[in-house]
N, C-alpha and C positions, 0 to 999 in steps of 0.2 A: 467419338474421340474421348469424351470425358469418361465414358464407361470403362475405358482401358485403365483409368487410374483407380478403379474400384468404387467410384461414386455412381450413384443412380441419377439418371437424368429423367425428370418428369415434366411432361407437357401440361401444365395446369391450364394454360389458355385453351388447349384442346379439350380438356375435361369440362371447362366452363362452357365451351361451344356445344358440347354434347348435351349438357344440361339445358342450354337455351333451346336447342332443337327439340328435346323431349318436352319442355314446357310449351313450346310453340305447337307441337302436335296435339298436346292436351287441350290447348285453347281452341284450336281448329275443331277438334272433335266436340268440345262443349258447344261451340257456336253452330255447328252443322248437325248436331244430334248424335245420339248413341249409335244409330245405324251406319254412320259414316266411318269408314275404315281407310286408313292411309298407312301404308308400309313404307318406311324411308327407303328401303331397297328398290321400291317400285317407282320412285321418282326418276323420270328419264333424264339422262345426262346430255341429251341432244335436243332438248325442247327448243323449237325455233323461236318462240317469243322470248324466252330467257336469253338465248344467244343474241337476239336483236337488241335487247336492253344493254348487253355488254358492248355490242358493236357500236351503239349510239353513245356509249359512255354514261348511260343513265344508271349509275351505280352508287348514288348518294345513299349512305346507310349500309352498304355492303362492305364488310370488313376487308381491308387490304386493297379495295378498289375504289375508295371514295375520294382520294386526294385529286386535286386538279391535274397534277402531272400524270397520274395513272389513268384518269379518265381520258386525257389527251392521247395517251398511248393506246388505249382501247379503241378510240375512234380511228387512229391510224392503222392499227393492226387488223381491226375487224375480225376478232376471233371467230372461227368457224366451227369449233368443236371444244370439248372439255380440255383436251390436251393443250390447246392454245391458251386457255384461261389458266391452267396449271402452270404453264411456262411463264406467263406474265406474273403470276403470284411469286414464283420462285425467283424471278429477276427483279422483283419490286425493289426500288431504290438504286437500281443499276441501269440508269437511263441509257448508257452507251450500249449495253448488251441488248436491251429491249429494241433499240434502234437497229442494231445489227441483226437481231432475230427477224425483225420486220422486213429488212431489206433482203434477207436470204430466203424468205418463205417461197418466193416464186422461182428461185434458182438455187436449190440446195447443192447442186453439183459444183457451184462456185465456192462453196465453203471448204476451207482448208483447216483440218484439225491442228491444234497447237501441241498436241500430245501424241505419243506413238500409237494411238488407237488404230490407225489405218495401216499398220504393218511397217 
């Protein structure tokens, strides 16, 4: 939206996160030795142990998921895939929508769009 005014929108938080990821990979490589290789693109998005941490709300130190409220929502929703985690992040701070999302997970046919998306 801001781009339509001729201004440039920059995500400095995203840039900082990329720097942190790069630094983290360098630290891991230093600790595990030069023979260790890790490509960020090869990290699985469906790792069962990682998903379990989110399902249990064990996300202290995980940006956007460390508040008590978000951890409670994670325990209730029990995200089963990266898409659930993305949705939770997108709805962060909108407890009513997270609750609605959780209630509709088992019965998406009950959902009625509020916009003319369904014709």
